[in-house]
C-alpha positions in Angstrom: -14.0 19.0 59.9 -16.6 17.5 62.2 -19.2 17.4 59.4 -16.8 15.3 57.3 -16.6 12.7 60.1 -20.3 12.4 60.8 -22.8 10.7 58.4 -24.8 12.8 56.0 -27.9 12.7 58.3 -26.0 14.7 60.9 -26.4 12.1 63.6 -23.2 10.5 64.8 -24.7 7.0 65.3 -26.9 7.1 62.2 -26.5 4.2 59.8 -24.5 4.6 56.7 -26.1 3.5 53.4 -24.1 2.1 50.5 -25.0 1.1 47.0 -24.5 -2.6 46.2 -21.7 -1.7 43.8 -19.9 0.3 46.5 -20.4 -2.7 48.9 -18.7 -5.0 46.4 -15.7 -2.7 46.2 -15.4 -2.4 49.9 -15.8 -6.2 50.4 -13.2 -7.0 47.7 -10.7 -4.7 49.5 -11.3 -6.7 52.7 -12.6 -3.6 54.5 -16.0 -5.2 55.2 -16.3 -8.0 57.8 -17.9 -11.0 56.1 -19.8 -11.8 59.3 -21.5 -8.4 59.5 -22.0 -8.0 55.7 -25.0 -5.7 55.3 -26.0 -7.5 52.1 -27.0 -10.5 54.2 -30.4 -10.2 55.8 -30.2 -9.9 59.6 -32.0 -13.2 60.3 -29.2 -15.1 58.5 -26.3 -13.5 60.3 -24.3 -15.5 62.8 -25.1 -13.2 65.8 -28.9 -13.2 65.3 -30.6 -14.7 68.4 -31.8 -18.2 67.9 -35.0 -17.9 69.9 -36.0 -14.8 67.9 -35.2 -16.6 64.7 -37.4 -19.6 65.7 -40.3 -17.2 66.6 -40.0 -15.5 63.2 -40.0 -18.8 61.4 -43.0 -20.1 63.4 -44.9 -16.9 62.6 -44.1 -17.1 58.9 -45.1 -20.8 58.8 -48.4 -20.0 60.6 -49.3 -17.2 58.3 -48.0 -18.9 55.1 -45.3 -16.2 54.6 -42.5 -17.3 52.2 -39.1 -15.8 52.3 
C-alpha cells in the first residue's frame, strides 16, 4: 500500500508529472490551485521573489534573451 501512496520514482518528496490534458481535467474539477498552477512558468507565479525576478529580467535584457 505504501507504493501506491508514493510517486512512481519511489521518493516521497519527488515531483509528480502530469500531461497537459490531465492538468486541464484536474483544473476544471477545481482540484488544482490556480495560484500554484504548474502550467504557469515559475517566474510569473505570485510567490516568486521580486528581487530574483528583477535579476533574471536584467540578465535577459543584457544578453538579448527573449521570453
